[in-house]
C-alpha positions in Angstrom: -58.3 0.6 3.8 -56.4 -0.8 6.8 -56.0 -4.2 5.1 -54.3 -2.5 2.1 -52.0 -0.6 4.4 -51.1 -3.8 6.3 -50.5 -5.7 3.0 -48.2 -2.9 1.7 -46.3 -2.8 5.1 -45.8 -6.6 5.1 -44.6 -6.6 1.5 -42.2 -3.7 2.3 -40.8 -5.5 5.3 -40.3 -8.8 3.3 -38.5 -6.9 0.5 -36.3 -5.1 3.0 -35.5 -8.4 4.8 -34.5 -10.0 1.5 -32.3 -7.1 0.5 -30.6 -7.1 3.9 -30.1 -10.8 3.8 -28.7 -10.8 0.3 -26.3 -7.9 1.2 -25.0 -9.6 4.3 -24.6 -13.0 2.7 -21.8 -14.0 0.4 -24.3 -14.2 -2.5 -22.6 -12.6 -5.5 -24.4 -14.0 -8.4 -23.5 -12.1 -11.6 -27.0 -13.0 -12.9 -28.8 -11.2 -10.1 -26.5 -8.2 -9.8 -25.1 -7.9 -13.3 -21.5 -7.3 -12.1 -18.9 -9.5 -10.5 -16.7 -8.4 -7.7 -13.3 -7.1 -8.7 -10.2 -9.1 -7.7 -7.5 -6.7 -6.6 -3.9 -7.6 -7.3 -2.3 -8.3 -3.9 1.3 -7.8 -3.1 2.8 -9.5 -0.1 4.7 -7.0 2.0 7.1 -9.8 2.9 8.3 -10.0 -0.8 8.5 -6.3 -1.6 11.9 -5.8 -0.1 13.5 -7.8 -2.9 11.9 -5.6 -5.5 13.2 -2.5 -3.6 16.8 -3.8 -3.9 16.4 -4.7 -7.5 15.3 -1.1 -8.3 17.6 0.6 -5.7 20.8 -1.6 -5.6 22.7 1.1 -3.7 20.3 1.1 -0.8 22.1 -0.3 2.3 20.9 -3.9 3.2 21.9 -3.7 6.9 21.5 -7.5 7.0 24.6 -8.4 9.1 22.5 -9.3 12.2 22.6 -12.7 13.8 19.4 -14.8 14.1 18.4 -16.0 17.6 17.0 -19.1 16.0 20.0 -20.6 14.3 22.9 -18.3 15.2 23.6 -17.5 11.5 23.5 -14.1 9.7 19.9 -13.4 8.8 20.6 -12.2 5.3 16.9 -11.8 4.4 16.2 -9.6 7.3 17.2 -6.3 5.6 16.7 -2.6 6.2 14.0 -2.6 3.5 12.1 -5.5 4.9 12.1 -4.0 8.4 11.1 -0.6 7.1 8.2 -2.1 5.3 7.1 -4.2 8.3 7.4 -1.2 10.6 5.4 1.0 8.2 2.6 -1.5 7.5 2.3 -3.7 10.7 3.6 -1.5 13.5 2.4 1.9 12.4 -0.5 0.6 10.3 0.1 3.1 7.6 -1.0 2.7 4.0 1.7 1.5 1.6 0.2 3.4 -1.4 0.7 7.0 -0.3 3.9 9.0 -0.5 3.0 11.0 2.6 2.7 7.9 4.7 6.1 6.7 3.7 7.6 10.1 4.3 6.1 10.0 7.8 7.7 6.7 8.4 11.1 8.0 7.2 10.6 11.0 9.5 10.1 8.5 12.4 13.6 7.0 11.5 15.1 10.5 11.4 13.6 11.4 14.8 11.4 14.1 13.4 8.0 12.5 13.8 6.8 9.7 16.1 9.0 7.7 18.5 10.1 4.2 17.4 10.0 1.9 20.3 12.8 -0.7 20.6 10.5 -3.5 21.8 8.1 -3.2 18.9 10.6 -2.7 16.1 10.7 -5.5 13.5 13.6 -7.8 14.2 14.0 -6.9 17.8 12.5 -10.3 18.9 14.3 -12.6 16.4 17.8 -11.0 16.1 20.4 -11.0 18.8 20.9 -7.3 18.5 18.1 -4.9 17.9 18.7 -3.4 14.4 16.9 -0.1 15.1 20.0 2.0 15.8 21.7 0.7 12.7 18.6 1.3 10.6 18.2 4.8 11.9 21.9 5.5 11.0 21.5 4.0 7.5 18.4 6.2 6.8 20.3 9.2 8.2 23.1 8.6 5.7 20.8 8.7 2.7 20.6 11.9 0.8 17.2 13.6 0.3 17.2 12.4 -3.3 17.9 8.8 -2.2 15.1 9.0 0.4 12.7 10.4 -2.3 13.7 7.6 -4.6 13.0 5.1 -1.9 9.6 6.5 -1.2 8.7 6.6 -4.9 9.9 3.0 -5.4 7.8 1.8 -2.5 4.7 3.6 -3.8 5.3 2.3 -7.3 5.6 -1.3 -6.1 2.6 -1.2 -3.8 0.4 0.6 -6.4 1.6 -0.5 -9.8 -1.5 0.8 -11.6 -0.9 4.4 -10.4 2.7 4.6 -11.9 1.5 4.2 -15.5 -1.5 6.5 -15.4 0.2 9.7 -16.2 2.6 9.4 -19.0 4.3 12.4 -20.7 3.2 13.2 -24.3 5.1 11.4 -27.0 8.1 13.4 -28.3 7.4 12.0 -31.9 4.7 14.6 -32.5 6.4 18.0 -32.9 3.4 19.8 -34.3 1.2 21.6 -31.7 -2.2 20.2 -31.5 -5.4 22.3 -31.5 -7.5 22.0 -28.3 -10.5 19.8 -28.9 -13.8 21.6 -29.0 -17.4 20.5 -28.7 -16.8 18.3 -25.7 -20.1 19.3 -24.1 -21.9 18.1 -27.3 -20.6 14.6 -26.7 -22.5 14.5 -23.3 -25.9 14.8 -25.1 
């Protein structure tokens, strides 16, 4: 009886060890598991600012600051690029949620968390810290413009979400009957 228990215990420990070693390794054979890992579409935060200005051409660029490196105007160091870097890298907020972007805008408006001069994007590479100018630019935006900015950023960072809820087609003017028997389909 004790031998059977020991054999079962040894087999259980071996199986557990195999499962743990497979889970912790980079072994992802589709033959063994039947599924392959999903590859998510990655968007570089450093490239998003250009898409923001394509969709919101009236958003102030605030790119008049001089670079410490070459003494020239840093045209690609824009309000949108600094806003995105502050949001993602300084505050470590998610770029796919509206609320997180609204919190970031509230930071700029002085209604949420303090933005520190020394950690603000651009403070180390531009001759003049752009924080005051960026705060003023965000302050000049209307509520509708800020909402459009938030929605644009969410749409860019989570493109699959923007197309999931589409309004019904206006081509069908006849009211449709509710579908019945849905529970039957579950059988």
